[in-house]
PAMARMI-670187 format. One record per residue (C-alpha): chain; x, y, z. Coordinates in nm, 2 decimals. Example, Ala and Ser with C-alpha at 12.3 -4.5 7.8 and 13.67 -1.06 7.14 Angstrom:
% residues 2
pt chain A | xx 1.23 | yy -0.45 | zz 0.78 .
pt chain A | xx 1.37 | yy -0.11 | zz 0.71 .
//
This chain:
% residues 385
pt chain A | xx 1.13 | yy 1.75 | zz -5.69 .
pt chain A | xx 0.77 | yy 1.72 | zz -5.80 .
pt chain A | xx 0.47 | yy 1.83 | zz -5.58 .
pt chain A | xx 0.36 | yy 1.46 | zz -5.53 .
pt chain A | xx 0.71 | yy 1.35 | zz -5.42 .
pt chain A | xx 0.73 | yy 1.65 | zz -5.18 .
pt chain A | xx 0.39 | yy 1.57 | zz -5.03 .
pt chain A | xx 0.50 | yy 1.20 | zz -5.00 .
pt chain A | xx 0.82 | yy 1.30 | zz -4.82 .
pt chain A | xx 0.63 | yy 1.53 | zz -4.59 .
pt chain A | xx 0.39 | yy 1.26 | zz -4.50 .
pt chain A | xx 0.67 | yy 1.01 | zz -4.42 .
pt chain A | xx 0.85 | yy 1.26 | zz -4.21 .
pt chain A | xx 0.52 | yy 1.35 | zz -4.02 .
pt chain A | xx 0.45 | yy 0.98 | zz -3.95 .
pt chain A | xx 0.81 | yy 0.93 | zz -3.83 .
pt chain A | xx 0.77 | yy 1.23 | zz -3.59 .
pt chain A | xx 0.44 | yy 1.09 | zz -3.46 .
pt chain A | xx 0.59 | yy 0.74 | zz -3.40 .
pt chain A | xx 0.90 | yy 0.89 | zz -3.23 .
pt chain A | xx 0.67 | yy 1.10 | zz -3.01 .
pt chain A | xx 0.47 | yy 0.80 | zz -2.92 .
pt chain A | xx 0.78 | yy 0.60 | zz -2.83 .
pt chain A | xx 0.91 | yy 0.89 | zz -2.62 .
pt chain A | xx 0.57 | yy 0.91 | zz -2.45 .
pt chain A | xx 0.57 | yy 0.54 | zz -2.38 .
pt chain A | xx 0.93 | yy 0.56 | zz -2.24 .
pt chain A | xx 0.81 | yy 0.82 | zz -2.00 .
pt chain A | xx 0.53 | yy 0.59 | zz -1.88 .
pt chain A | xx 0.26 | yy 0.78 | zz -2.05 .
pt chain A | xx 0.02 | yy 0.49 | zz -2.05 .
pt chain A | xx -0.35 | yy 0.51 | zz -1.98 .
pt chain A | xx -0.43 | yy 0.35 | zz -1.65 .
pt chain A | xx -0.70 | yy 0.09 | zz -1.64 .
pt chain A | xx -0.87 | yy 0.22 | zz -1.32 .
pt chain A | xx -0.98 | yy 0.02 | zz -1.03 .
pt chain A | xx -1.05 | yy -0.35 | zz -1.08 .
pt chain A | xx -1.40 | yy -0.29 | zz -0.93 .
pt chain A | xx -1.62 | yy -0.17 | zz -1.22 .
pt chain A | xx -1.87 | yy -0.04 | zz -0.96 .
pt chain A | xx -1.61 | yy 0.15 | zz -0.76 .
pt chain A | xx -1.73 | yy 0.48 | zz -0.61 .
pt chain A | xx -1.64 | yy 0.80 | zz -0.78 .
pt chain A | xx -1.41 | yy 0.89 | zz -0.49 .
pt chain A | xx -1.23 | yy 0.56 | zz -0.52 .
pt chain A | xx -1.18 | yy 0.61 | zz -0.89 .
pt chain A | xx -1.06 | yy 0.96 | zz -0.83 .
pt chain A | xx -0.82 | yy 0.85 | zz -0.56 .
pt chain A | xx -0.68 | yy 0.59 | zz -0.80 .
pt chain A | xx -0.63 | yy 0.84 | zz -1.08 .
pt chain A | xx -0.48 | yy 1.10 | zz -0.84 .
pt chain A | xx -0.22 | yy 0.85 | zz -0.71 .
pt chain A | xx -0.15 | yy 0.75 | zz -1.07 .
pt chain A | xx -0.09 | yy 1.10 | zz -1.17 .
pt chain A | xx 0.11 | yy 1.21 | zz -0.87 .
pt chain A | xx 0.34 | yy 0.91 | zz -0.90 .
pt chain A | xx 0.48 | yy 1.05 | zz -1.22 .
pt chain A | xx 0.68 | yy 1.31 | zz -1.03 .
pt chain A | xx 0.63 | yy 1.24 | zz -0.66 .
pt chain A | xx 0.60 | yy 0.98 | zz -0.39 .
pt chain A | xx 0.36 | yy 1.02 | zz -0.09 .
pt chain A | xx 0.51 | yy 0.96 | zz 0.25 .
pt chain A | xx 0.32 | yy 0.72 | zz 0.49 .
pt chain A | xx 0.35 | yy 0.60 | zz 0.85 .
pt chain A | xx 0.18 | yy 0.31 | zz 1.01 .
pt chain A | xx -0.06 | yy 0.40 | zz 1.30 .
pt chain A | xx 0.07 | yy 0.76 | zz 1.28 .
pt chain A | xx -0.24 | yy 0.93 | zz 1.43 .
pt chain A | xx -0.34 | yy 0.65 | zz 1.67 .
pt chain A | xx -0.03 | yy 0.66 | zz 1.89 .
pt chain A | xx 0.34 | yy 0.75 | zz 1.88 .
pt chain A | xx 0.66 | yy 0.76 | zz 2.08 .
pt chain A | xx 0.54 | yy 0.79 | zz 2.44 .
pt chain A | xx 0.18 | yy 0.89 | zz 2.37 .
pt chain A | xx -0.16 | yy 0.74 | zz 2.26 .
pt chain A | xx -0.50 | yy 0.87 | zz 2.16 .
pt chain A | xx -0.42 | yy 1.24 | zz 2.14 .
pt chain A | xx -0.65 | yy 1.43 | zz 1.90 .
pt chain A | xx -0.49 | yy 1.54 | zz 1.56 .
pt chain A | xx -0.15 | yy 1.43 | zz 1.67 .
pt chain A | xx 0.13 | yy 1.24 | zz 1.50 .
pt chain A | xx 0.50 | yy 1.23 | zz 1.56 .
pt chain A | xx 0.55 | yy 1.33 | zz 1.20 .
pt chain A | xx 0.33 | yy 1.64 | zz 1.25 .
pt chain A | xx 0.52 | yy 1.72 | zz 1.57 .
pt chain A | xx 0.84 | yy 1.73 | zz 1.36 .
pt chain A | xx 0.72 | yy 1.88 | zz 1.03 .
pt chain A | xx 0.39 | yy 2.05 | zz 1.09 .
pt chain A | xx 0.21 | yy 1.80 | zz 0.87 .
pt chain A | xx 0.07 | yy 1.46 | zz 0.91 .
pt chain A | xx 0.20 | yy 1.19 | zz 0.67 .
pt chain A | xx 0.01 | yy 1.18 | zz 0.34 .
pt chain A | xx -0.07 | yy 0.81 | zz 0.40 .
pt chain A | xx -0.18 | yy 0.68 | zz 0.73 .
pt chain A | xx -0.16 | yy 0.30 | zz 0.80 .
pt chain A | xx -0.42 | yy 0.13 | zz 1.01 .
pt chain A | xx -0.48 | yy -0.24 | zz 1.09 .
pt chain A | xx -0.80 | yy -0.44 | zz 1.12 .
pt chain A | xx -0.65 | yy -0.72 | zz 1.33 .
pt chain A | xx -0.91 | yy -0.63 | zz 1.60 .
pt chain A | xx -1.20 | yy -0.73 | zz 1.37 .
pt chain A | xx -1.20 | yy -1.10 | zz 1.46 .
pt chain A | xx -1.08 | yy -1.35 | zz 1.72 .
pt chain A | xx -1.19 | yy -1.13 | zz 2.01 .
pt chain A | xx -1.50 | yy -1.07 | zz 2.21 .
pt chain A | xx -1.78 | yy -0.90 | zz 2.02 .
pt chain A | xx -1.76 | yy -0.59 | zz 2.24 .
pt chain A | xx -1.39 | yy -0.54 | zz 2.16 .
pt chain A | xx -1.46 | yy -0.59 | zz 1.79 .
pt chain A | xx -1.73 | yy -0.33 | zz 1.80 .
pt chain A | xx -1.50 | yy -0.09 | zz 1.98 .
pt chain A | xx -1.22 | yy -0.15 | zz 1.73 .
pt chain A | xx -1.45 | yy -0.08 | zz 1.44 .
pt chain A | xx -1.57 | yy 0.25 | zz 1.58 .
pt chain A | xx -1.22 | yy 0.37 | zz 1.67 .
pt chain A | xx -1.08 | yy 0.29 | zz 1.32 .
pt chain A | xx -1.39 | yy 0.43 | zz 1.14 .
pt chain A | xx -1.33 | yy 0.76 | zz 1.32 .
pt chain A | xx -0.96 | yy 0.76 | zz 1.23 .
pt chain A | xx -1.02 | yy 0.68 | zz 0.86 .
pt chain A | xx -1.29 | yy 0.94 | zz 0.82 .
pt chain A | xx -1.07 | yy 1.20 | zz 0.99 .
pt chain A | xx -0.78 | yy 1.13 | zz 0.75 .
pt chain A | xx -1.02 | yy 1.16 | zz 0.45 .
pt chain A | xx -1.16 | yy 1.49 | zz 0.57 .
pt chain A | xx -0.81 | yy 1.63 | zz 0.62 .
pt chain A | xx -0.73 | yy 1.52 | zz 0.26 .
pt chain A | xx -0.51 | yy 1.22 | zz 0.34 .
pt chain A | xx -0.50 | yy 0.86 | zz 0.23 .
pt chain A | xx -0.56 | yy 0.54 | zz 0.44 .
pt chain A | xx -0.41 | yy 0.21 | zz 0.38 .
pt chain A | xx -0.55 | yy -0.09 | zz 0.57 .
pt chain A | xx -0.33 | yy -0.38 | zz 0.68 .
pt chain A | xx -0.47 | yy -0.71 | zz 0.82 .
pt chain A | xx -0.27 | yy -0.90 | zz 1.08 .
pt chain A | xx -0.54 | yy -1.16 | zz 1.08 .
pt chain A | xx -0.56 | yy -1.39 | zz 1.38 .
pt chain A | xx -0.55 | yy -1.76 | zz 1.28 .
pt chain A | xx -0.92 | yy -1.84 | zz 1.25 .
pt chain A | xx -0.88 | yy -2.21 | zz 1.33 .
pt chain A | xx -0.60 | yy -2.23 | zz 1.59 .
pt chain A | xx -0.41 | yy -2.04 | zz 1.85 .
pt chain A | xx -0.09 | yy -1.85 | zz 1.76 .
pt chain A | xx -0.25 | yy -1.52 | zz 1.66 .
pt chain A | xx -0.12 | yy -1.40 | zz 1.31 .
pt chain A | xx 0.23 | yy -1.55 | zz 1.35 .
pt chain A | xx 0.31 | yy -1.91 | zz 1.27 .
pt chain A | xx 0.40 | yy -2.09 | zz 1.59 .
pt chain A | xx 0.51 | yy -2.45 | zz 1.54 .
pt chain A | xx 0.36 | yy -2.58 | zz 1.86 .
pt chain A | xx 0.02 | yy -2.40 | zz 1.82 .
pt chain A | xx -0.06 | yy -2.30 | zz 1.46 .
pt chain A | xx -0.26 | yy -2.50 | zz 1.21 .
pt chain A | xx -0.25 | yy -2.43 | zz 0.83 .
pt chain A | xx -0.57 | yy -2.22 | zz 0.79 .
pt chain A | xx -0.56 | yy -2.12 | zz 0.43 .
pt chain A | xx -0.68 | yy -2.46 | zz 0.30 .
pt chain A | xx -0.95 | yy -2.45 | zz 0.57 .
pt chain A | xx -1.10 | yy -2.11 | zz 0.48 .
pt chain A | xx -1.09 | yy -2.11 | zz 0.09 .
pt chain A | xx -1.40 | yy -2.23 | zz -0.09 .
pt chain A | xx -1.46 | yy -2.60 | zz -0.01 .
pt chain A | xx -1.26 | yy -2.57 | zz 0.32 .
pt chain A | xx -1.41 | yy -2.67 | zz 0.65 .
pt chain A | xx -1.40 | yy -2.31 | zz 0.78 .
pt chain A | xx -1.50 | yy -2.13 | zz 0.47 .
pt chain A | xx -1.84 | yy -2.02 | zz 0.61 .
pt chain A | xx -1.67 | yy -1.89 | zz 0.92 .
pt chain A | xx -1.43 | yy -1.69 | zz 0.70 .
pt chain A | xx -1.72 | yy -1.55 | zz 0.51 .
pt chain A | xx -1.87 | yy -1.43 | zz 0.83 .
pt chain A | xx -1.55 | yy -1.25 | zz 0.92 .
pt chain A | xx -1.55 | yy -1.09 | zz 0.57 .
pt chain A | xx -1.91 | yy -0.98 | zz 0.63 .
pt chain A | xx -1.79 | yy -0.79 | zz 0.94 .
pt chain A | xx -1.52 | yy -0.62 | zz 0.73 .
pt chain A | xx -1.77 | yy -0.53 | zz 0.46 .
pt chain A | xx -2.02 | yy -0.39 | zz 0.71 .
pt chain A | xx -1.74 | yy -0.16 | zz 0.84 .
pt chain A | xx -1.63 | yy -0.06 | zz 0.49 .
pt chain A | xx -1.98 | yy 0.03 | zz 0.40 .
pt chain A | xx -2.02 | yy 0.24 | zz 0.71 .
pt chain A | xx -1.71 | yy 0.46 | zz 0.63 .
pt chain A | xx -1.93 | yy 0.76 | zz 0.54 .
pt chain A | xx -1.79 | yy 1.11 | zz 0.59 .
pt chain A | xx -1.96 | yy 1.43 | zz 0.66 .
pt chain A | xx -2.00 | yy 1.50 | zz 0.29 .
pt chain A | xx -2.20 | yy 1.18 | zz 0.27 .
pt chain A | xx -1.94 | yy 1.00 | zz 0.06 .
pt chain A | xx -1.79 | yy 0.66 | zz 0.14 .
pt chain A | xx -1.43 | yy 0.69 | zz 0.22 .
pt chain A | xx -1.19 | yy 0.49 | zz -0.01 .
pt chain A | xx -0.91 | yy 0.29 | zz 0.14 .
pt chain A | xx -0.62 | yy 0.08 | zz 0.01 .
pt chain A | xx -0.68 | yy -0.27 | zz 0.15 .
pt chain A | xx -0.36 | yy -0.47 | zz 0.19 .
pt chain A | xx -0.44 | yy -0.82 | zz 0.32 .
pt chain A | xx -0.20 | yy -1.12 | zz 0.34 .
pt chain A | xx 0.12 | yy -0.92 | zz 0.32 .
pt chain A | xx 0.46 | yy -1.07 | zz 0.32 .
pt chain A | xx 0.32 | yy -1.40 | zz 0.21 .
pt chain A | xx 0.65 | yy -1.51 | zz 0.06 .
pt chain A | xx 0.80 | yy -1.55 | zz 0.40 .
pt chain A | xx 0.70 | yy -1.81 | zz 0.66 .
pt chain A | xx 0.64 | yy -1.60 | zz 0.98 .
pt chain A | xx 0.26 | yy -1.56 | zz 0.91 .
pt chain A | xx 0.02 | yy -1.85 | zz 0.89 .
pt chain A | xx -0.06 | yy -1.75 | zz 0.53 .
pt chain A | xx 0.31 | yy -1.77 | zz 0.45 .
pt chain A | xx 0.47 | yy -1.97 | zz 0.17 .
pt chain A | xx 0.54 | yy -2.29 | zz 0.37 .
pt chain A | xx 0.19 | yy -2.31 | zz 0.51 .
pt chain A | xx -0.01 | yy -2.32 | zz 0.19 .
pt chain A | xx 0.03 | yy -2.41 | zz -0.17 .
pt chain A | xx 0.05 | yy -2.15 | zz -0.45 .
pt chain A | xx -0.29 | yy -2.26 | zz -0.57 .
pt chain A | xx -0.44 | yy -2.23 | zz -0.22 .
pt chain A | xx -0.30 | yy -1.88 | zz -0.17 .
pt chain A | xx -0.43 | yy -1.76 | zz -0.51 .
pt chain A | xx -0.77 | yy -1.91 | zz -0.43 .
pt chain A | xx -0.77 | yy -1.73 | zz -0.10 .
pt chain A | xx -0.69 | yy -1.39 | zz -0.26 .
pt chain A | xx -0.94 | yy -1.43 | zz -0.55 .
pt chain A | xx -1.23 | yy -1.55 | zz -0.33 .
pt chain A | xx -1.16 | yy -1.28 | zz -0.07 .
pt chain A | xx -1.18 | yy -1.00 | zz -0.34 .
pt chain A | xx -1.47 | yy -1.15 | zz -0.52 .
pt chain A | xx -1.68 | yy -1.20 | zz -0.20 .
pt chain A | xx -1.61 | yy -0.85 | zz -0.07 .
pt chain A | xx -1.66 | yy -0.68 | zz -0.41 .
pt chain A | xx -1.92 | yy -0.88 | zz -0.58 .
pt chain A | xx -2.13 | yy -1.04 | zz -0.31 .
pt chain A | xx -2.10 | yy -0.79 | zz -0.02 .
pt chain A | xx -2.09 | yy -0.48 | zz -0.25 .
pt chain A | xx -1.78 | yy -0.32 | zz -0.11 .
pt chain A | xx -1.70 | yy -0.06 | zz -0.37 .
pt chain A | xx -1.45 | yy 0.17 | zz -0.18 .
pt chain A | xx -1.15 | yy -0.07 | zz -0.16 .
pt chain A | xx -0.84 | yy -0.06 | zz -0.37 .
pt chain A | xx -0.66 | yy -0.40 | zz -0.34 .
pt chain A | xx -0.29 | yy -0.41 | zz -0.27 .
pt chain A | xx -0.06 | yy -0.71 | zz -0.33 .
pt chain A | xx 0.26 | yy -0.69 | zz -0.13 .
pt chain A | xx 0.51 | yy -0.97 | zz -0.08 .
pt chain A | xx 0.83 | yy -0.93 | zz 0.12 .
pt chain A | xx 1.16 | yy -0.88 | zz -0.07 .
pt chain A | xx 1.23 | yy -1.25 | zz -0.16 .
pt chain A | xx 1.24 | yy -1.21 | zz -0.53 .
pt chain A | xx 1.49 | yy -1.10 | zz -0.80 .
pt chain A | xx 1.28 | yy -1.13 | zz -1.12 .
pt chain A | xx 0.94 | yy -1.05 | zz -1.24 .
pt chain A | xx 0.85 | yy -1.43 | zz -1.26 .
pt chain A | xx 0.95 | yy -1.47 | zz -0.89 .
pt chain A | xx 0.75 | yy -1.16 | zz -0.79 .
pt chain A | xx 0.44 | yy -1.29 | zz -0.97 .
pt chain A | xx 0.47 | yy -1.65 | zz -0.84 .
pt chain A | xx 0.16 | yy -1.62 | zz -0.62 .
pt chain A | xx 0.00 | yy -1.33 | zz -0.81 .
pt chain A | xx -0.38 | yy -1.38 | zz -0.83 .
pt chain A | xx -0.42 | yy -1.20 | zz -1.17 .
pt chain A | xx -0.46 | yy -0.85 | zz -1.29 .
pt chain A | xx -0.83 | yy -0.85 | zz -1.24 .
pt chain A | xx -0.78 | yy -0.90 | zz -0.86 .
pt chain A | xx -0.51 | yy -0.64 | zz -0.79 .
pt chain A | xx -0.51 | yy -0.26 | zz -0.80 .
pt chain A | xx -0.17 | yy -0.19 | zz -0.65 .
pt chain A | xx 0.16 | yy -0.38 | zz -0.66 .
pt chain A | xx 0.39 | yy -0.33 | zz -0.36 .
pt chain A | xx 0.68 | yy -0.47 | zz -0.17 .
pt chain A | xx 0.78 | yy -0.48 | zz 0.20 .
pt chain A | xx 1.16 | yy -0.45 | zz 0.24 .
pt chain A | xx 1.35 | yy -0.38 | zz 0.56 .
pt chain A | xx 1.64 | yy -0.61 | zz 0.50 .
pt chain A | xx 1.80 | yy -0.43 | zz 0.21 .
pt chain A | xx 1.74 | yy -0.09 | zz 0.37 .
pt chain A | xx 1.97 | yy -0.12 | zz 0.67 .
pt chain A | xx 1.81 | yy -0.38 | zz 0.90 .
pt chain A | xx 2.02 | yy -0.66 | zz 0.76 .
pt chain A | xx 2.25 | yy -0.48 | zz 0.52 .
pt chain A | xx 2.26 | yy -0.17 | zz 0.31 .
pt chain A | xx 2.21 | yy -0.29 | zz -0.04 .
pt chain A | xx 2.04 | yy 0.00 | zz -0.22 .
pt chain A | xx 2.11 | yy -0.15 | zz -0.56 .
pt chain A | xx 1.91 | yy -0.46 | zz -0.48 .
pt chain A | xx 1.63 | yy -0.26 | zz -0.31 .
pt chain A | xx 1.60 | yy -0.04 | zz -0.62 .
pt chain A | xx 1.61 | yy -0.33 | zz -0.86 .
pt chain A | xx 1.33 | yy -0.50 | zz -0.68 .
pt chain A | xx 1.12 | yy -0.19 | zz -0.68 .
pt chain A | xx 1.19 | yy -0.15 | zz -1.05 .
pt chain A | xx 1.05 | yy -0.50 | zz -1.11 .
pt chain A | xx 0.71 | yy -0.42 | zz -0.96 .
pt chain A | xx 0.70 | yy -0.06 | zz -1.08 .
pt chain A | xx 0.77 | yy -0.16 | zz -1.44 .
pt chain A | xx 0.50 | yy -0.43 | zz -1.42 .
pt chain A | xx 0.25 | yy -0.18 | zz -1.27 .
pt chain A | xx 0.32 | yy 0.07 | zz -1.55 .
pt chain A | xx 0.29 | yy -0.20 | zz -1.81 .
pt chain A | xx -0.05 | yy -0.30 | zz -1.67 .
pt chain A | xx -0.17 | yy 0.05 | zz -1.59 .
pt chain A | xx -0.17 | yy -0.02 | zz -1.21 .
pt chain A | xx -0.04 | yy 0.16 | zz -0.91 .
pt chain A | xx 0.28 | yy 0.07 | zz -0.74 .
pt chain A | xx 0.41 | yy 0.14 | zz -0.39 .
pt chain A | xx 0.69 | yy 0.07 | zz -0.14 .
pt chain A | xx 0.43 | yy -0.07 | zz 0.11 .
pt chain A | xx 0.66 | yy -0.12 | zz 0.41 .
pt chain A | xx 1.01 | yy -0.02 | zz 0.50 .
pt chain A | xx 1.21 | yy 0.16 | zz 0.77 .
pt chain A | xx 1.50 | yy 0.13 | zz 1.01 .
pt chain A | xx 1.42 | yy 0.06 | zz 1.37 .
pt chain A | xx 1.53 | yy 0.34 | zz 1.60 .
pt chain A | xx 1.67 | yy 0.53 | zz 1.30 .
pt chain A | xx 2.03 | yy 0.53 | zz 1.44 .
pt chain A | xx 2.15 | yy 0.65 | zz 1.09 .
pt chain A | xx 2.12 | yy 1.02 | zz 1.11 .
pt chain A | xx 2.10 | yy 1.06 | zz 0.73 .
pt chain A | xx 1.89 | yy 0.75 | zz 0.65 .
pt chain A | xx 1.60 | yy 0.96 | zz 0.51 .
pt chain A | xx 1.80 | yy 1.13 | zz 0.23 .
pt chain A | xx 2.10 | yy 0.90 | zz 0.18 .
pt chain A | xx 1.90 | yy 0.57 | zz 0.19 .
pt chain A | xx 1.52 | yy 0.61 | zz 0.15 .
pt chain A | xx 1.51 | yy 0.91 | zz -0.08 .
pt chain A | xx 1.80 | yy 0.78 | zz -0.29 .
pt chain A | xx 1.62 | yy 0.46 | zz -0.35 .
pt chain A | xx 1.28 | yy 0.59 | zz -0.44 .
pt chain A | xx 1.42 | yy 0.86 | zz -0.67 .
pt chain A | xx 1.63 | yy 0.61 | zz -0.87 .
pt chain A | xx 1.56 | yy 0.44 | zz -1.21 .
pt chain A | xx 1.24 | yy 0.63 | zz -1.30 .
pt chain A | xx 1.04 | yy 0.44 | zz -1.04 .
pt chain A | xx 0.67 | yy 0.52 | zz -1.03 .
pt chain A | xx 0.57 | yy 0.47 | zz -0.67 .
pt chain A | xx 0.26 | yy 0.64 | zz -0.54 .
pt chain A | xx 0.37 | yy 0.60 | zz -0.17 .
pt chain A | xx 0.63 | yy 0.47 | zz 0.07 .
pt chain A | xx 0.53 | yy 0.37 | zz 0.42 .
pt chain A | xx 0.75 | yy 0.33 | zz 0.73 .
pt chain A | xx 0.64 | yy 0.11 | zz 1.02 .
pt chain A | xx 0.50 | yy 0.23 | zz 1.35 .
pt chain A | xx 0.62 | yy 0.42 | zz 1.66 .
pt chain A | xx 0.54 | yy 0.21 | zz 1.96 .
pt chain A | xx 0.39 | yy 0.41 | zz 2.25 .
pt chain A | xx 0.58 | yy 0.22 | zz 2.52 .
pt chain A | xx 0.90 | yy 0.09 | zz 2.38 .
pt chain A | xx 1.19 | yy 0.33 | zz 2.39 .
pt chain A | xx 1.35 | yy 0.18 | zz 2.08 .
pt chain A | xx 1.07 | yy 0.05 | zz 1.86 .
pt chain A | xx 1.00 | yy 0.34 | zz 1.62 .
pt chain A | xx 1.05 | yy 0.41 | zz 1.26 .
pt chain A | xx 0.96 | yy 0.78 | zz 1.21 .
pt chain A | xx 1.13 | yy 1.06 | zz 1.40 .
pt chain A | xx 0.99 | yy 1.26 | zz 1.69 .
pt chain A | xx 1.11 | yy 1.59 | zz 1.83 .
pt chain A | xx 1.47 | yy 1.55 | zz 1.95 .
pt chain A | xx 1.54 | yy 1.22 | zz 1.76 .
pt chain A | xx 1.88 | yy 1.22 | zz 1.59 .
pt chain A | xx 1.75 | yy 1.20 | zz 1.23 .
pt chain A | xx 1.52 | yy 1.50 | zz 1.26 .
pt chain A | xx 1.74 | yy 1.74 | zz 1.06 .
pt chain A | xx 1.77 | yy 1.49 | zz 0.78 .
pt chain A | xx 1.40 | yy 1.41 | zz 0.79 .
pt chain A | xx 1.33 | yy 1.78 | zz 0.74 .
pt chain A | xx 1.54 | yy 1.77 | zz 0.42 .
pt chain A | xx 1.34 | yy 1.47 | zz 0.31 .
pt chain A | xx 1.02 | yy 1.66 | zz 0.40 .
pt chain A | xx 1.12 | yy 1.96 | zz 0.20 .
pt chain A | xx 1.23 | yy 1.78 | zz -0.11 .
pt chain A | xx 0.98 | yy 1.84 | zz -0.39 .
pt chain A | xx 0.97 | yy 1.47 | zz -0.47 .
pt chain A | xx 0.81 | yy 1.38 | zz -0.14 .
pt chain A | xx 0.45 | yy 1.47 | zz -0.05 .
pt chain A | xx 0.29 | yy 1.49 | zz 0.29 .
pt chain A | xx -0.07 | yy 1.55 | zz 0.39 .
pt chain A | xx -0.05 | yy 1.93 | zz 0.36 .
pt chain A | xx 0.08 | yy 1.89 | zz 0.00 .
pt chain A | xx -0.23 | yy 1.70 | zz -0.12 .
pt chain A | xx -0.50 | yy 1.89 | zz -0.31 .
pt chain A | xx -0.84 | yy 1.75 | zz -0.38 .
pt chain A | xx -0.72 | yy 1.39 | zz -0.45 .
pt chain A | xx -1.08 | yy 1.26 | zz -0.42 .
pt chain A | xx -1.22 | yy 1.50 | zz -0.67 .
pt chain A | xx -1.24 | yy 1.43 | zz -1.05 .
pt chain A | xx -0.91 | yy 1.45 | zz -1.22 .
//
C-alpha cells in the first residue's frame, strides 16, 4: 500500500469516526439550545434557561403549586412547605398564581402583588425556581376563569388586537409588567420566572378553551401578549411556557394552536387523567411527554411536565411506581415536573405528602433518587454556565 493510499484511507476513517461521533452526540440530544426568545433577556434569565437545559439531561426538578404560601391545614407560615416538612427541603420549583392581579378591588390587587413579590424573591434567594400560572378572571363577563354557560362570554375575540376590550387587556398586562419589573432581589437583580398563561387551552373548562375561540384567535392572543409584555412593556425576566392538557396523540395535534417558536421558551403538558385520576395509562402519558420533549430538543427549547398529580395520593407507591417511572422513560428531557396544590382547609384536596400521609415512605424514595432534584440540590442556577 502506497503512502498516498494509506493517508487517503486514514482520512476516510477519520471522517467516518467524526460523523459517527456527531450522530451519537445528536442521538443523546447534544444540541445547542437557542436561549430565551427574548433577545434582551436579563443575564439571570438566560442563565436559568441554560441551567434548566443542562440539568434536564440527567435530572428533573420537582415542583409543587403554592408550596410555600399554604399547605395541608396551615397558611402563611414563614419558610414552610409540606414538602420541606417531609424531606427537609422545599421543592425545587414553586408554583404561584397571578389570578389576583385583575377583576378585584385595587386594594386587593396591590396586596396580592406584594405578597407574591415577597414569595418569588424568597424562592430566588434560596436558589429555587418560580413558575407563574394565570387563572385569569374573564375580563368581560362573570364566571371567573371557568366557562359557565349561563354567565360567560367569549372573551378572547374581545381582547386581542382589534377587539372591543383590547385596551382594557393592555391595562391588565401593564399591571403584570409593573409587578415583573419590581421583582428585584437583595442582590439588585430582577428575578426570572417561568410565565405559563392560558394553560389547558385544548379543553373547554376555561374561557380561553378550544370551544370558546378559534385557532387563529388563540394564536393572536398568545403572540400579542408576549409581544406587548416583552417588546412594549420591557419585561425581560420572563420565560414563556406553552402547556395544553393531554388531548393530543401526535406532534401535529400538540402544535395545533402553537403560536410559533419565536413566542415560546418551554413546551409543557398538564396530565392528571393518564396518571391515576381517570386511569393508569403510563404508556400514553409517556408517549405524550415524548412528543413535546422531542420537539423541544429539536428546537433547542425547554420541556416540562407542567401539571400532574393524584388527589389525596391514596396510592402509597404513586411517586416511584407512577410518576418516577413515567419521567425516567424514553430518554425524556424534562426540566421539571409540578404537582398541584395542598388546600389549607380541605381534608382531601392535596397532591403532595405531609407528615403522616400514607405515601411519605415512597415519596422519600422519590426524593432520594438521583434523578429528582429539590431546592437543596440546586447550585447557582442563576450564575453563568
